[in-house]
N, C-alpha and C positions, 0 to 999 in steps of 0.2 A: 404437533405432538400432543397427545392427551396429558393432562396433569398427572404427575406420578403419584402413586400411593405414598402414604406417610406412616411411619411407625408411631407408636405411642409417644416417643421422644421427639416427634416432629421431623425426623430425618426422611428425606425423599428416598424412595426405592424405585429404581429403574429396571426394566427388563433388559436383557442382553441386546436385543435389537435397538432399543432406545439408546443404550450406551454407545453402540456402534454408530448410530446416527449423530449423536452429540459429538463423538470423536471426529467423524467426517466433517461436520460443520466447523469444529474448532480448528482442525488442520487446514481446511480450505481458507478460513479467515487468516490463519498464520501465514498462508501463502498469498494473502492480499486479495482473494476473490471477493467481489461485491456480493451483497446479499441475494440479489436477483439471480446472478450466475450460480450461486450455491443452490438456490431453489431448483433451477433448471437441472443442475448436475444431480441433485438428489432424486428428482423425478426420473431422469434418465437411468440412474443406477438401479431402478426397480425393474428395468427391462433388459435383462442380461443377454438376450438373443438379438437385440437391436444393433444395427451398425453403430460404431462409435464415432462416426463422422461429425455428428453434432457436438459431441463431447470435445473432440479434437478442435473444432471451430471455436468453442468457448475458451478453451485453454490457449489457443493461438491468439485470439483477440486480447486476452489478459496479458499474455507475454508481450505483445506489441505495445500495450499500455505501459507495462513495466519498463520496457526498453525506452519508450518516450520519456518517462520520468527519470530514468537513469541519465539520459542525455541532458535533461534540464539540470540535474544535480551536478553533473560533470562541468557544465558551463558555469553554474553557480560557484562551484569549488574554485574554478580557474579565476573567476572575477574576485572572489574573496582573497585568494592567494596573491593576486596582482595588487589589490588594495593594501594588504598587510606588508608585502615586500616593499611597497612604495613609501611606507611610513618611515619618517625620519626620526622617530622616537624623541621628538622635541615637545613642543607645547600643543595643547589641544587646538588652539586657534590656528595652528599651521598643520594640523593632522590630515594626512591624505585620506584616511578612512572616513573621517567626518566630511571632508570636502566631496568625496565621491558619493557618499550616501545622500548628501544634500543636493547633488546635481547629477541626475541619471545620465546626462550626456557625456560624463567623464568615464562611463563604463566602456570597456573594450568590446563587450558582447551584449547582444540583446538577450534579456532574460526577463521572465515574468514570474508570477507566483508558481510555486511548485504545487501541482495538484495531483 
């Protein structure tokens, strides 16, 4: 986007089309789309008579990634719940949470970094 004009008070002034574009970008980011996907979607949005199959593909790939991350988070929640429930509320030296964090083999499920 071109740099917006500024008022004497240094406020940026956007055209309506630029505001719509910024709103599109903000909403897409709120929905978790990556920058490259947003670029592609913006480019496709300028071709209203084109088939939306490519747009649908981008959205489906993003949805699959979101579902993958949800699966990771559900497994993570289960492991954390299991650790906390196993805690005897005694001393730190006997704490099940500390023991599990120190030894990954004590985890009930395989889990990695949430990405």
